FIZAKE-442872 format. One record per residue: x, y, z of N, C-alpha, C, CB in turn; chain. Coordinates in nm, 3 decimals, always signed. Glycine has a CB too. Layout:
N
ATOM       n_X       n_Y       n_Z      ca_X      ca_Y      ca_Z       c_X       c_Y       c_Z      cb_X      cb_Y      cb_Z   cadena
ATOM         X         Y         Z         X         Y         Z         X         Y         Z         X         Y         Z        A
...
***
This chain:
209
ATOM       n_X       n_Y       n_Z      ca_X      ca_Y      ca_Z       c_X       c_Y       c_Z      cb_X      cb_Y      cb_Z   cadena
ATOM    -1.302    -1.654    -0.098    -1.322    -1.561    -0.015    -1.193    -1.564    +0.107    -1.470    -1.582    +0.035        A
ATOM    -1.133    -1.689    +0.128    -0.997    -1.723    +0.199    -1.043    -1.697    +0.343    -0.856    -1.623    +0.151        A
ATOM    -0.972    -1.749    +0.430    -0.953    -1.769    +0.550    -0.976    -1.663    +0.615    -0.849    -1.814    +0.574        A
ATOM    -1.045    -1.696    +0.731    -1.083    -1.586    +0.799    -1.005    -1.644    +0.938    -1.259    -1.554    +0.799        A
ATOM    -0.881    -1.663    +0.974    -0.813    -1.682    +1.048    -0.712    -1.534    +1.105    -0.759    -1.794    +0.989        A
ATOM    -0.711    -1.532    +1.240    -0.684    -1.404    +1.248    -0.493    -1.399    +1.323    -0.827    -1.330    +1.353        A
ATOM    -0.432    -1.403    +1.246    -0.285    -1.364    +1.226    -0.236    -1.232    +1.265    -0.252    -1.373    +1.091        A
ATOM    -0.329    -1.155    +1.353    -0.267    -1.026    +1.371    -0.156    -0.996    +1.482    -0.372    -0.941    +1.395        A
ATOM    -0.182    -1.122    +1.600    -0.076    -1.160    +1.690    +0.041    -1.147    +1.648    -0.081    -1.276    +1.732        A
ATOM    +0.061    -1.240    +1.550    +0.195    -1.285    +1.518    +0.241    -1.179    +1.425    +0.202    -1.433    +1.454        A
ATOM    +0.153    -1.103    +1.332    +0.207    -0.994    +1.297    +0.260    -0.850    +1.403    +0.112    -0.966    +1.208        A
ATOM    +0.241    -0.897    +1.487    +0.301    -0.780    +1.574    +0.399    -0.824    +1.619    +0.230    -0.723    +1.681        A
ATOM    +0.413    -0.935    +1.688    +0.536    -1.012    +1.780    +0.632    -0.987    +1.638    +0.504    -1.222    +1.848        A
ATOM    +0.618    -0.994    +1.489    +0.722    -1.041    +1.390    +0.806    -0.915    +1.395    +0.664    -1.085    +1.231        A
ATOM    +0.732    -0.814    +1.422    +0.808    -0.650    +1.454    +0.891    -0.630    +1.548    +0.720    -0.541    +1.493        A
ATOM    +0.885    -0.721    +1.624    +0.986    -0.690    +1.732    +1.134    -0.698    +1.744    +0.955    -0.754    +1.818        A
ATOM    +1.159    -0.767    +1.633    +1.280    -0.780    +1.584    +1.344    -0.675    +1.507    +1.277    -0.880    +1.519        A
ATOM    +1.226    -0.597    +1.429    +1.275    -0.476    +1.317    +1.322    -0.360    +1.408    +1.139    -0.414    +1.204        A
ATOM    +1.392    -0.302    +1.295    +1.413    -0.153    +1.329    +1.314    -0.059    +1.414    +1.424    -0.089    +1.206        A
ATOM    +1.359    +0.023    +1.499    +1.204    +0.107    +1.575    +1.148    +0.173    +1.437    +1.243    +0.269    +1.725        A
ATOM    +1.230    +0.242    +1.373    +1.171    +0.314    +1.314    +1.068    +0.288    +1.247    +1.231    +0.358    +1.264        A
ATOM    +1.108    +0.137    +1.168    +1.004    +0.058    +1.098    +0.873    +0.051    +1.173    +1.053    -0.081    +1.073        A
ATOM    +0.907    -0.015    +1.259    +0.749    -0.045    +1.362    +0.697    +0.053    +1.418    +0.756    -0.134    +1.488        A
ATOM    +0.755    +0.196    +1.423    +0.639    +0.305    +1.506    +0.589    +0.361    +1.307    +0.755    +0.494    +1.666        A
ATOM    +0.646    +0.333    +1.225    +0.580    +0.368    +1.076    +0.490    +0.249    +1.067    +0.697    +0.378    +0.932        A
ATOM    +0.470    +0.093    +1.114    +0.333    +0.062    +1.089    +0.303    +0.088    +1.185    +0.285    -0.051    +1.050        A
ATOM    +0.332    +0.119    +1.309    +0.179    +0.143    +1.388    +0.107    +0.260    +1.365    +0.189    +0.148    +1.539        A
ATOM    +0.187    +0.379    +1.290    +0.125    +0.477    +1.273    +0.047    +0.447    +1.100    +0.233    +0.606    +1.301        A
ATOM    +0.026    +0.373    +1.048    -0.030    +0.312    +0.903    -0.144    +0.248    +0.996    +0.086    +0.187    +0.791        A
ATOM    -0.140    +0.182    +1.090    -0.245    +0.122    +1.144    -0.346    +0.169    +1.190    -0.220    +0.066    +1.214        A
ATOM    -0.302    +0.261    +1.256    -0.414    +0.365    +1.314    -0.484    +0.494    +1.206    -0.329    +0.448    +1.448        A
ATOM    -0.419    +0.538    +1.131    -0.455    +0.574    +0.985    -0.515    +0.485    +0.916    -0.353    +0.606    +0.907        A
ATOM    -0.545    +0.366    +0.889    -0.561    +0.270    +0.816    -0.712    +0.230    +0.888    -0.431    +0.166    +0.817        A
ATOM    -0.713    +0.212    +0.987    -0.818    +0.195    +1.069    -0.943    +0.302    +1.053    -0.760    +0.198    +1.201        A
ATOM    -0.849    +0.442    +1.118    -0.948    +0.516    +1.081    -1.043    +0.569    +0.927    -0.900    +0.598    +1.135        A
ATOM    -0.990    +0.516    +0.846    -0.997    +0.576    +0.687    -1.127    +0.422    +0.683    -0.787    +0.574    +0.547        A
ATOM    -1.070    +0.309    +0.716    -1.184    +0.189    +0.718    -1.312    +0.197    +0.781    -1.134    +0.076    +0.779        A
ATOM    -1.269    +0.289    +0.916    -1.412    +0.305    +0.962    -1.516    +0.424    +0.917    -1.400    +0.316    +1.102        A
ATOM    -1.444    +0.492    +0.850    -1.514    +0.604    +0.790    -1.610    +0.515    +0.645    -1.377    +0.740    +0.735        A
ATOM    -1.576    +0.432    +0.589    -1.611    +0.304    +0.519    -1.666    +0.223    +0.558    -1.538    +0.243    +0.483        A
ATOM    -1.685    +0.176    +0.679    -1.744    +0.030    +0.719    -1.662    -0.085    +0.689    -1.876    +0.000    +0.649        A
ATOM    -1.553    -0.050    +0.659    -1.457    -0.199    +0.625    -1.414    -0.285    +0.736    -1.311    -0.166    +0.556        A
ATOM    -1.383    -0.383    +0.723    -1.349    -0.532    +0.828    -1.238    -0.481    +0.898    -1.298    -0.699    +0.743        A
ATOM    -1.262    -0.435    +1.006    -1.157    -0.407    +1.101    -0.996    -0.471    +1.093    -1.219    -0.450    +1.224        A
ATOM    -1.047    -0.641    +1.114    -0.987    -0.705    +1.113    -0.873    -0.712    +0.985    -1.062    -0.782    +1.142        A
ATOM    -0.963    -0.711    +0.850    -0.929    -0.680    +0.713    -0.781    -0.545    +0.731    -1.101    -0.615    +0.625        A
ATOM    -0.838    -0.495    +0.770    -0.780    -0.354    +0.742    -0.664    -0.374    +0.825    -0.875    -0.217    +0.783        A
ATOM    -0.666    -0.404    +0.975    -0.553    -0.396    +1.038    -0.454    -0.536    +1.008    -0.594    -0.371    +1.187        A
ATOM    -0.507    -0.612    +0.958    -0.431    -0.735    +0.915    -0.347    -0.668    +0.797    -0.535    -0.871    +0.866        A
ATOM    -0.370    -0.576    +0.714    -0.341    -0.553    +0.571    -0.227    -0.456    +0.652    -0.477    -0.483    +0.447        A
ATOM    -0.254    -0.367    +0.737    -0.133    -0.252    +0.794    -0.034    -0.304    +0.832    -0.161    -0.166    +0.909        A
ATOM    -0.040    -0.428    +0.906    +0.048    -0.480    +0.986    +0.106    -0.577    +0.879    -0.011    -0.539    +1.122        A
ATOM    +0.109    -0.608    +0.793    +0.166    -0.718    +0.700    +0.194    -0.633    +0.579    +0.060    -0.851    +0.666        A
ATOM    +0.220    -0.495    +0.581    +0.282    -0.466    +0.403    +0.403    -0.443    +0.390    +0.229    -0.340    +0.322        A
ATOM    +0.494    -0.400    +0.519    +0.613    -0.402    +0.528    +0.720    -0.511    +0.646    +0.617    -0.269    +0.543        A
ATOM    +0.679    -0.623    +0.542    +0.753    -0.751    +0.655    +0.881    -0.692    +0.596    +0.721    -0.964    +0.631        A
ATOM    +0.895    -0.710    +0.497    +1.039    -0.688    +0.441    +1.075    -0.577    +0.412    +1.068    -0.750    +0.337        A
ATOM    +1.051    -0.460    +0.460    +1.105    -0.319    +0.426    +1.221    -0.338    +0.452    +1.055    -0.197    +0.494        A
ATOM    +1.289    -0.387    +0.540    +1.420    -0.349    +0.606    +1.513    -0.424    +0.537    +1.430    -0.377    +0.759        A
ATOM    +1.467    -0.549    +0.445    +1.534    -0.640    +0.398    +1.619    -0.566    +0.307    +1.457    -0.744    +0.346        A
ATOM    +1.775    -0.630    +0.269    +1.870    -0.565    +0.166    +1.799    -0.601    -0.006    +2.048    -0.646    +0.195        A
ATOM    +1.868    -0.555    -0.123    +1.829    -0.548    -0.277    +1.844    -0.694    -0.270    +1.929    -0.452    -0.401        A
ATOM    +1.966    -0.781    -0.246    +1.995    -0.903    -0.308    +1.888    -1.006    -0.206    +2.177    -0.939    -0.304        A
ATOM    +1.828    -0.977    -0.063    +1.730    -1.078    -0.009    +1.626    -1.064    -0.098    +1.681    -1.060    +0.139        A
ATOM    +1.568    -0.908    -0.109    +1.459    -0.925    -0.176    +1.446    -0.986    -0.337    +1.410    -0.805    -0.163        A
ATOM    +1.562    -0.964    -0.425    +1.550    -1.038    -0.554    +1.562    -1.181    -0.524    +1.658    -0.996    -0.660        A
ATOM    +1.645    -1.254    -0.428    +1.673    -1.388    -0.388    +1.521    -1.397    -0.387    +1.769    -1.425    -0.245        A
ATOM    +1.440    -1.394    -0.280    +1.288    -1.405    -0.250    +1.188    -1.419    -0.337    +1.248    -1.311    -0.192        A
ATOM    +1.186    -1.280    -0.457    +1.115    -1.303    -0.590    +1.130    -1.396    -0.633    +1.133    -1.235    -0.682        A
ATOM    +1.257    -1.450    -0.690    +1.277    -1.585    -0.778    +1.218    -1.676    -0.702    +1.427    -1.633    -0.813        A
ATOM    +1.253    -1.686    -0.558    +1.189    -1.805    -0.450    +1.058    -1.828    -0.485    +1.184    -1.765    -0.287        A
ATOM    +0.976    -1.720    -0.483    +0.847    -1.754    -0.488    +0.761    -1.718    -0.650    +0.787    -1.675    -0.359        A
ATOM    +0.876    -1.714    -0.746    +0.820    -1.717    -0.870    +0.753    -1.555    -0.914    +0.707    -1.840    -0.863        A
ATOM    +0.827    -1.438    -0.874    +0.731    -1.353    -0.879    +0.833    -1.241    -0.933    +0.646    -1.333    -0.739        A
ATOM    +0.925    -1.286    -0.945    +1.024    -1.178    -1.019    +1.029    -1.106    -1.144    +1.125    -1.226    -1.031        A
ATOM    +1.021    -1.001    -1.134    +0.962    -0.892    -1.275    +1.121    -0.854    -1.330    +0.846    -0.702    -1.212        A
ATOM    +1.148    -0.837    -1.435    +1.231    -0.778    -1.513    +1.210    -0.604    -1.471    +1.195    -0.827    -1.672        A
ATOM    +1.134    -0.584    -1.476    +1.110    -0.427    -1.463    +1.140    -0.364    -1.318    +0.951    -0.395    -1.498        A
ATOM    +1.134    -0.438    -1.243    +1.123    -0.426    -1.102    +1.286    -0.406    -1.046    +1.042    -0.568    -1.040        A
ATOM    +1.400    -0.500    -1.172    +1.498    -0.517    -1.112    +1.604    -0.398    -1.063    +1.544    -0.600    -1.184        A
ATOM    +1.543    -0.244    -1.143    +1.627    -0.162    -1.147    +1.578    -0.064    -0.966    +1.614    -0.081    -1.318        A
ATOM    +1.474    -0.185    -0.911    +1.433    -0.088    -0.816    +1.343    -0.270    -0.718    +1.302    +0.093    -0.909        A
ATOM    +1.456    -0.294    -0.666    +1.395    -0.423    -0.591    +1.302    -0.393    -0.472    +1.515    -0.516    -0.533        A
ATOM    +1.309    -0.280    -0.397    +1.259    -0.224    -0.332    +1.087    -0.235    -0.354    +1.326    -0.115    -0.343        A
ATOM    +1.055    -0.227    -0.478    +0.893    -0.281    -0.530    +0.873    -0.440    -0.502    +0.869    -0.258    -0.719        A
ATOM    +0.962    -0.527    -0.492    +0.928    -0.619    -0.420    +0.895    -0.673    -0.285    +0.976    -0.655    -0.445        A
ATOM    +0.898    -0.591    -0.203    +0.880    -0.597    -0.062    +0.747    -0.631    -0.016    +0.916    -0.478    -0.006        A
ATOM    +0.640    -0.592    -0.078    +0.506    -0.614    -0.090    +0.455    -0.734    -0.125    +0.461    -0.537    -0.165        A
ATOM    +0.458    -0.776    -0.225    +0.456    -0.888    -0.309    +0.484    -0.961    -0.224    +0.531    -0.900    -0.420        A
ATOM    +0.648    -0.960    -0.177    +0.712    -1.094    -0.112    +0.660    -1.093    +0.008    +0.870    -1.107    -0.100        A
ATOM    +0.609    -1.014    +0.063    +0.440    -0.980    +0.196    +0.386    -1.101    +0.199    +0.278    -0.854    +0.140        A
ATOM    +0.282    -1.076    +0.107    +0.175    -1.170    +0.055    +0.203    -1.258    +0.026    +0.110    -1.149    -0.027        A
ATOM    +0.333    -1.316    -0.063    +0.378    -1.430    -0.095    +0.369    -1.512    +0.038    +0.513    -1.417    -0.158        A
ATOM    +0.481    -1.475    +0.122    +0.530    -1.497    +0.266    +0.407    -1.563    +0.390    +0.584    -1.336    +0.316        A
ATOM    +0.320    -1.452    +0.362    +0.180    -1.480    +0.450    +0.094    -1.600    +0.359    +0.071    -1.313    +0.465        A
ATOM    +0.045    -1.631    +0.235    +0.029    -1.707    +0.202    +0.100    -1.833    +0.165    -0.012    -1.665    +0.160        A
ATOM    +0.205    -1.855    +0.181    +0.304    -1.982    +0.150    +0.312    -2.030    +0.301    +0.475    -1.939    +0.073        A
ATOM    +0.406    -1.979    +0.371    +0.446    -1.988    +0.494    +0.277    -1.991    +0.594    +0.564    -1.847    +0.520        A
ATOM    +0.188    -1.915    +0.621    +0.098    -1.941    +0.718    -0.030    -1.954    +0.696    +0.105    -1.865    +0.798        A
ATOM    -0.054    -1.968    +0.539    -0.144    -2.051    +0.523    -0.285    -1.938    +0.564    -0.110    -2.193    +0.620        A
ATOM    -0.266    -1.765    +0.537    -0.306    -1.707    +0.503    -0.380    -1.652    +0.376    -0.257    -1.689    +0.539        A
ATOM    -0.508    -1.681    +0.311    -0.539    -1.656    +0.221    -0.651    -1.592    +0.160    -0.520    -1.725    +0.199        A
ATOM    -0.664    -1.510    +0.289    -0.767    -1.337    +0.253    -0.743    -1.297    +0.150    -0.742    -1.193    +0.337        A
ATOM    -0.829    -1.307    +0.036    -0.813    -1.214    -0.066    -0.779    -1.092    -0.100    -0.877    -1.209    -0.099        A
ATOM    -0.844    -1.023    -0.031    -0.869    -0.834    -0.017    -0.737    -0.835    +0.013    -0.988    -0.741    +0.120        A
ATOM    -0.663    -0.912    +0.133    -0.592    -0.837    +0.230    -0.447    -0.873    +0.166    -0.622    -0.884    +0.399        A
ATOM    -0.442    -0.982    +0.095    -0.296    -1.041    +0.037    -0.304    -0.894    -0.053    -0.289    -1.233    -0.070        A
ATOM    -0.399    -0.869    -0.166    -0.370    -0.794    -0.279    -0.331    -0.654    -0.238    -0.484    -0.794    -0.373        A
ATOM    -0.417    -0.596    -0.146    -0.404    -0.496    -0.085    -0.196    -0.477    -0.047    -0.525    -0.520    +0.050        A
ATOM    -0.188    -0.597    +0.044    -0.023    -0.591    +0.092    +0.067    -0.582    -0.058    +0.029    -0.761    +0.195        A
ATOM    +0.055    -0.682    -0.121    +0.118    -0.713    -0.223    +0.144    -0.551    -0.356    +0.020    -0.852    -0.274        A
ATOM    +0.038    -0.469    -0.298    -0.022    -0.370    -0.423    -0.014    -0.263    -0.343    -0.185    -0.395    -0.496        A
ATOM    +0.047    -0.231    -0.198    +0.054    -0.148    -0.122    +0.182    +0.001    -0.200    +0.092    -0.241    +0.020        A
ATOM    +0.251    -0.035    -0.264    +0.344    +0.086    -0.284    +0.311    +0.118    -0.419    +0.506    +0.060    -0.262        A
ATOM    +0.221    +0.010    -0.526    +0.200    +0.080    -0.611    +0.086    -0.003    -0.657    +0.309    +0.114    -0.691        A
ATOM    -0.048    +0.062    -0.641    -0.179    -0.010    -0.682    -0.152    -0.050    -0.823    -0.318    +0.084    -0.670        A
ATOM    -0.225    -0.135    -0.862    -0.248    -0.180    -1.001    -0.445    -0.199    -1.015    -0.144    -0.352    -1.023        A
ATOM    -0.417    -0.252    -1.105    -0.547    -0.209    -1.249    -0.662    -0.297    -1.090    -0.526    -0.353    -1.512        A
ATOM    -0.608    -0.397    -1.085    -0.705    -0.471    -0.988    -0.737    -0.431    -0.852    -0.661    -0.593    -0.970        A
ATOM    -0.617    -0.379    -0.800    -0.609    -0.358    -0.678    -0.691    -0.209    -0.651    -0.458    -0.368    -0.639        A
ATOM    -0.679    -0.156    -0.738    -0.766    -0.012    -0.742    -0.891    -0.010    -0.690    -0.791    +0.040    -0.876        A
ATOM    -0.943    -0.092    -0.727    -1.079    -0.081    -0.717    -1.136    -0.195    -0.572    -1.141    -0.125    -0.883        A
ATOM    -1.019    -0.217    -0.529    -1.020    -0.311    -0.356    -1.059    -0.177    -0.278    -0.821    -0.398    -0.277        A
ATOM    -1.104    -0.175    -0.178    -1.106    -0.091    -0.106    -0.986    -0.065    +0.021    -1.222    -0.108    -0.074        A
ATOM    -1.001    -0.205    +0.044    -0.870    -0.229    +0.177    -0.747    -0.186    +0.111    -0.838    -0.413    +0.238        A
ATOM    -0.728    -0.223    -0.018    -0.603    -0.164    -0.074    -0.604    -0.029    -0.069    -0.577    -0.200    -0.208        A
ATOM    -0.728    +0.020    -0.110    -0.715    +0.194    -0.118    -0.643    +0.216    +0.063    -0.931    +0.298    -0.149        A
ATOM    -0.706    +0.209    +0.118    -0.701    +0.237    +0.253    -0.534    +0.239    +0.272    -0.789    +0.120    +0.345        A
ATOM    -0.503    +0.084    +0.251    -0.340    +0.062    +0.322    -0.293    +0.143    +0.206    -0.253    -0.123    +0.342        A
ATOM    -0.286    +0.184    +0.087    -0.175    +0.257    -0.005    -0.211    +0.423    +0.037    -0.200    +0.216    -0.203        A
ATOM    -0.309    +0.481    +0.122    -0.359    +0.565    +0.164    -0.286    +0.635    +0.269    -0.462    +0.527    +0.188        A
ATOM    -0.342    +0.569    +0.354    -0.240    +0.502    +0.479    -0.076    +0.510    +0.487    -0.260    +0.343    +0.477        A
ATOM    -0.001    +0.432    +0.389    +0.139    +0.458    +0.386    +0.168    +0.526    +0.332    +0.210    +0.393    +0.363        A
ATOM    +0.087    +0.646    +0.232    +0.157    +0.725    +0.210    +0.194    +0.854    +0.293    +0.121    +0.738    +0.116        A
ATOM    +0.072    +0.866    +0.346    +0.019    +1.003    +0.426    +0.053    +1.032    +0.553    -0.116    +1.011    +0.439        A
ATOM    +0.060    +0.868    +0.621    +0.095    +0.833    +0.779    +0.151    +1.010    +0.814    +0.254    +0.674    +0.803        A
ATOM    +0.120    +1.009    +0.939    +0.164    +1.151    +0.989    +0.332    +1.136    +1.043    +0.049    +1.205    +1.131        A
ATOM    +0.401    +1.052    +1.031    +0.531    +1.011    +1.047    +0.632    +1.033    +0.885    +0.514    +0.845    +1.104        A
ATOM    +0.582    +1.037    +0.783    +0.670    +1.111    +0.670    +0.727    +1.225    +0.692    +0.603    +1.140    +0.558        A
ATOM    +0.827    +1.260    +0.611    +0.891    +1.343    +0.623    +0.828    +1.524    +0.621    +0.976    +1.296    +0.534        A
ATOM    +0.739    +1.495    +0.487    +0.658    +1.623    +0.480    +0.514    +1.615    +0.534    +0.649    +1.668    +0.336        A
ATOM    +0.495    +1.499    +0.628    +0.404    +1.569    +0.692    +0.254    +1.525    +0.674    +0.424    +1.698    +0.652        A
ATOM    +0.148    +1.531    +0.748    +0.019    +1.478    +0.748    -0.028    +1.538    +0.669    -0.053    +1.476    +0.850        A
ATOM    -0.131    +1.497    +0.571    -0.201    +1.577    +0.500    -0.345    +1.579    +0.483    -0.156    +1.568    +0.403        A
ATOM    -0.396    +1.673    +0.592    -0.492    +1.675    +0.613    -0.611    +1.641    +0.486    -0.485    +1.781    +0.672        A
ATOM    -0.578    +1.730    +0.424    -0.690    +1.715    +0.280    -0.696    +1.625    +0.227    -0.680    +1.786    +0.169        A
ATOM    -0.579    +1.517    +0.187    -0.640    +1.449    +0.162    -0.668    +1.301    +0.244    -0.605    +1.457    +0.063        A
ATOM    -0.659    +1.325    +0.365    -0.768    +1.251    +0.471    -0.858    +1.263    +0.466    -0.776    +1.261    +0.580        A
ATOM    -0.903    +1.415    +0.456    -1.037    +1.438    +0.406    -1.137    +1.407    +0.310    -1.038    +1.514    +0.392        A
ATOM    -1.115    +1.449    +0.215    -1.114    +1.335    +0.076    -1.098    +1.195    +0.095    -0.996    +1.360    -0.023        A
ATOM    -1.012    +1.128    +0.113    -1.006    +0.945    +0.154    -1.129    +0.932    +0.238    -0.851    +0.880    +0.262        A
ATOM    -1.148    +1.022    +0.360    -1.290    +0.979    +0.453    -1.420    +0.962    +0.373    -1.331    +1.102    +0.567        A
ATOM    -1.446    +1.063    +0.231    -1.563    +1.082    +0.138    -1.513    +0.993    +0.069    -1.602    +1.214    +0.067        A
ATOM    -1.411    +0.969    -0.034    -1.388    +0.912    -0.156    -1.279    +0.812    -0.171    -1.368    +1.009    -0.242        A
ATOM    -1.240    +0.728    -0.197    -1.116    +0.631    -0.159    -1.011    +0.654    -0.278    -1.163    +0.454    -0.149        A
ATOM    -1.139    +0.641    -0.423    -1.106    +0.646    -0.548    -1.014    +0.760    -0.529    -1.220    +0.657    -0.648        A
ATOM    -1.071    +0.889    -0.486    -1.043    +0.966    -0.554    -0.912    +1.020    -0.468    -1.157    +1.046    -0.589        A
ATOM    -0.922    +0.989    -0.368    -0.766    +1.032    -0.274    -0.681    +0.939    -0.330    -0.761    +1.009    -0.084        A
ATOM    -0.694    +0.856    -0.387    -0.610    +0.694    -0.405    -0.522    +0.823    -0.571    -0.781    +0.459    -0.472        A
ATOM    -0.616    +0.797    -0.629    -0.602    +0.943    -0.795    -0.480    +1.028    -0.717    -0.807    +1.105    -0.834        A
ATOM    -0.497    +1.093    -0.637    -0.456    +1.209    -0.621    -0.302    +1.187    -0.575    -0.551    +1.283    -0.529        A
ATOM    -0.307    +1.051    -0.492    -0.154    +0.987    -0.462    -0.111    +0.969    -0.596    -0.144    +0.833    -0.372        A
ATOM    -0.172    +0.870    -0.675    -0.076    +0.845    -0.789    -0.044    +0.954    -0.867    -0.122    +0.749    -0.879        A
ATOM    -0.098    +1.060    -0.904    -0.040    +1.171    -0.967    +0.079    +1.193    -0.925    -0.107    +1.280    -0.954        A
ATOM    +0.077    +1.216    -0.756    +0.194    +1.297    -0.694    +0.343    +1.188    -0.733    +0.160    +1.322    -0.492        A
ATOM    +0.270    +1.090    -0.721    +0.409    +0.958    -0.733    +0.448    +0.953    -0.855    +0.374    +0.790    -0.700        A
ATOM    +0.377    +0.940    -0.962    +0.445    +0.947    -1.075    +0.550    +1.073    -1.109    +0.347    +0.937    -1.166        A
ATOM    +0.453    +1.189    -1.080    +0.531    +1.313    -1.107    +0.663    +1.294    -0.964    +0.403    +1.480    -1.096        A
ATOM    +0.680    +1.223    -0.904    +0.766    +1.204    -0.830    +0.908    +1.115    -0.879    +0.694    +1.156    -0.733        A
ATOM    +0.825    +1.023    -0.924    +0.961    +0.931    -1.029    +1.003    +1.010    -1.117    +0.919    +0.791    -1.126        A
ATOM    +0.923    +1.074    -1.196    +1.007    +1.128    -1.345    +1.118    +1.215    -1.306    +0.906    +1.226    -1.458        A
ATOM    +1.070    +1.326    -1.161    +1.132    +1.404    -1.175    +1.295    +1.346    -1.062    +1.033    +1.534    -1.150        A
ATOM    +1.249    +1.267    -0.966    +1.398    +1.211    -0.855    +1.442    +1.066    -0.892    +1.353    +1.198    -0.658        A
ATOM    +1.373    +0.969    -0.957    +1.406    +0.814    -0.947    +1.486    +0.809    -1.125    +1.221    +0.690    -0.917        A
ATOM    +1.562    +0.708    -1.076    +1.631    +0.657    -1.176    +1.528    +0.544    -1.305    +1.755    +0.577    -1.087        A
ATOM    +1.457    +0.494    -1.235    +1.348    +0.382    -1.286    +1.257    +0.486    -1.352    +1.262    +0.277    -1.155        A
ATOM    +1.155    +0.349    -1.443    +1.079    +0.442    -1.472    +0.942    +0.450    -1.412    +1.076    +0.440    -1.592        A
ATOM    +0.805    +0.506    -1.457    +0.706    +0.473    -1.408    +0.651    +0.283    -1.413    +0.625    +0.575    -1.478        A
ATOM    +0.599    +0.243    -1.303    +0.573    +0.141    -1.326    +0.404    +0.122    -1.424    +0.593    +0.084    -1.189        A
ATOM    +0.418    +0.054    -1.500    +0.281    +0.047    -1.593    +0.163    +0.026    -1.496    +0.283    -0.088    -1.710        A
ATOM    +0.172    -0.060    -1.403    +0.065    -0.102    -1.297    -0.004    +0.029    -1.266    +0.128    -0.173    -1.155        A
ATOM    +0.089    +0.159    -1.192    +0.066    +0.253    -1.172    -0.017    +0.296    -1.269    +0.157    +0.305    -1.149        A
ATOM    +0.035    +0.323    -1.366    -0.055    +0.398    -1.461    -0.153    +0.355    -1.500    -0.014    +0.430    -1.559        A
ATOM    -0.206    +0.216    -1.507    -0.327    +0.102    -1.527    -0.417    +0.207    -1.403    -0.276    -0.117    -1.472        A
ATOM    -0.354    +0.145    -1.318    -0.429    +0.182    -1.179    -0.523    +0.339    -1.180    -0.293    +0.195    -1.052        A
ATOM    -0.454    +0.468    -1.248    -0.466    +0.564    -1.228    -0.555    +0.562    -1.344    -0.361    +0.639    -1.203        A
ATOM    -0.574    +0.514    -1.448    -0.651    +0.500    -1.538    -0.804    +0.452    -1.474    -0.583    +0.408    -1.633        A
ATOM    -0.799    +0.333    -1.392    -0.919    +0.308    -1.372    -0.970    +0.389    -1.249    -0.931    +0.170    -1.362        A
ATOM    -0.896    +0.430    -1.186    -0.935    +0.566    -1.079    -0.995    +0.652    -1.153    -0.813    +0.652    -1.006        A
ATOM    -0.922    +0.745    -1.254    -0.991    +0.835    -1.289    -1.138    +0.806    -1.359    -0.908    +0.898    -1.359        A
ATOM    -1.161    +0.681    -1.421    -1.300    +0.677    -1.477    -1.372    +0.648    -1.360    -1.328    +0.573    -1.594        A
ATOM    -1.346    +0.591    -1.250    -1.438    +0.547    -1.103    -1.478    +0.750    -1.087    -1.289    +0.439    -0.910        A
ATOM    -1.384    +0.803    -1.058    -1.387    +0.946    -1.013    -1.456    +1.000    -1.114    -1.254    +1.017    -0.989        A
ATOM    -1.435    +1.027    -1.241    -1.518    +1.119    -1.350    -1.677    +1.105    -1.292    -1.502    +1.049    -1.535        A
ATOM    -1.706    +0.981    -1.234    -1.866    +0.975    -1.185    -1.889    +1.049    -1.125    -1.921    +0.881    -1.120        A
ATOM    -1.811    +1.121    -1.049    -1.859    +1.192    -0.944    -1.866    +1.360    -0.967    -1.770    +1.153    -0.827        A
ATOM    -1.956    +1.414    -0.935    -1.943    +1.577    -0.934    -1.876    +1.681    -0.853    -2.048    +1.620    -0.923        A
ATOM    -1.835    +1.778    -0.879    -1.742    +1.895    -0.838    -1.627    +1.826    -0.758    -1.822    +2.015    -0.743        A
ATOM    -1.529    +1.729    -0.834    -1.421    +1.702    -0.803    -1.317    +1.789    -0.849    -1.407    +1.592    -0.832        A
ATOM    -1.206    +1.847    -0.809    -1.120    +1.898    -0.814    -0.967    +1.858    -0.769    -1.166    +1.976    -0.775        A
ATOM    -0.853    +1.811    -0.833    -0.723    +1.763    -0.802    -0.694    +1.898    -0.666    -0.602    +1.761    -0.967        A
ATOM    -0.652    +1.788    -0.591    -0.591    +1.893    -0.437    -0.500    +1.979    -0.509    -0.485    +1.798    -0.287        A
ATOM    -0.469    +2.080    -0.421    -0.384    +2.115    -0.402    -0.209    +2.130    -0.375    -0.433    +2.121    -0.377        A
ATOM    -0.230    +2.066    -0.229    -0.125    +2.033    -0.107    -0.063    +1.952    -0.132    -0.162    +1.998    +0.014        A
ATOM    +0.037    +1.939    -0.131    +0.156    +1.778    -0.167    +0.163    +1.722    -0.044    +0.345    +1.803    -0.221        A
ATOM    +0.209    +1.618    -0.123    +0.189    +1.497    +0.032    +0.334    +1.433    -0.031    -0.004    +1.339    +0.045        A
ATOM    +0.372    +1.379    +0.102    +0.493    +1.281    +0.048    +0.488    +1.132    +0.060    +0.620    +1.312    +0.119        A
ATOM    +0.568    +1.112    -0.124    +0.561    +0.990    -0.172    +0.676    +0.912    -0.116    +0.556    +0.993    -0.316        A
ATOM    +0.648    +0.808    -0.149    +0.768    +0.664    -0.101    +0.712    +0.548    -0.161    +0.782    +0.619    +0.086        A
***
């Protein structure tokens, strides 16, 4: 189960020295994540902690991310072309090793907030953070109300919609391949969503990073 210590105050203070744009993004993610979490009766402390912790290393250089990934033993050759993918797993490792934080659902959500994995795809806290991070209202293409309303009804369906968009974005705009973790997460979500009736993919587009 992990520890129940509350590190939210420490996380808020961590961002005091970070770029204003990042601080504002994290605050918007927190607001939206708490809104979605409330719709599904998720623990507020866990949701807010995940939202606060997800971008601890977002503003760090590629060299820093690769060095720290080696330090914590989470280096992956398939991520070397896009070191930014390390920032979530590094944040989770940092909280675990340096702060003694062991709440498993929160650490998994933080580690997988950029690209959900097969394991995290079924974790409600991870789903909430994944969705909030992608479509908080400060994103360049704006707030996607259709996805938000879908997420309030079913997190799995909303997460699947976002993964479809992310895969398309990577294939069309990025030099690296679509992470296998992301494909596996989509498979899991599709299987779960197929059990629901009358679901049609959303037509509106939303910003992916």
